[in-house]
C-alpha positions in Angstrom: 0.1 -0.1 0.2 1.7 3.3 -1.1 1.0 6.1 1.4 1.1 10.0 1.0 0.9 12.9 3.2 -2.4 15.3 1.8 -4.2 17.9 3.0 -7.9 17.2 3.6 -10.0 20.3 3.3 -12.2 21.6 5.8 -14.2 25.2 6.6 -16.8 26.6 4.5 -16.6 28.4 1.4 -13.9 31.0 1.0 -12.7 29.8 4.3 -10.2 27.1 4.2 -8.5 25.0 6.9 -7.1 21.8 6.4 -6.2 18.7 8.2 -2.3 17.4 7.2 -3.1 13.5 7.1 -1.5 10.2 5.9 -3.6 8.7 3.7 -3.4 5.8 1.0 -2.7 6.9 -2.7 -6.0 5.5 -4.0 -8.2 6.8 -2.1 -10.0 10.4 -2.5 -8.8 13.7 -0.9 -11.7 13.8 1.8 -12.0 10.2 2.0 -10.2 7.5 3.8 -7.3 8.3 6.0 -4.6 6.6 7.8 -3.6 9.0 10.6 -4.2 13.3 11.2 -0.6 14.3 11.8 -1.3 18.2 11.9 -3.6 20.9 10.4 -2.7 24.1 8.4 -5.1 27.4 8.5 -3.4 29.5 5.7 -6.1 32.5 6.8 -4.3 33.0 9.9 -3.8 36.7 11.0 -0.4 37.7 10.5 0.8 34.5 8.3 -0.1 30.7 7.7 -0.3 28.5 10.3 0.8 25.0 10.4 1.0 22.7 14.0 2.2 19.4 13.8 1.0 16.7 16.4 4.1 15.7 18.1 
């Protein structure tokens, strides 16, 4: 099974928020995930915000 690190989209229209996940390469963008490893908020006030779970 080939896996990829991807962004799954959350949030409302024109206000995106993403989860950083590990998913099978053949699954759809917002489909089945293996593990969530962080978040990405491109609409943060000063700069895009990336949080990785340690």
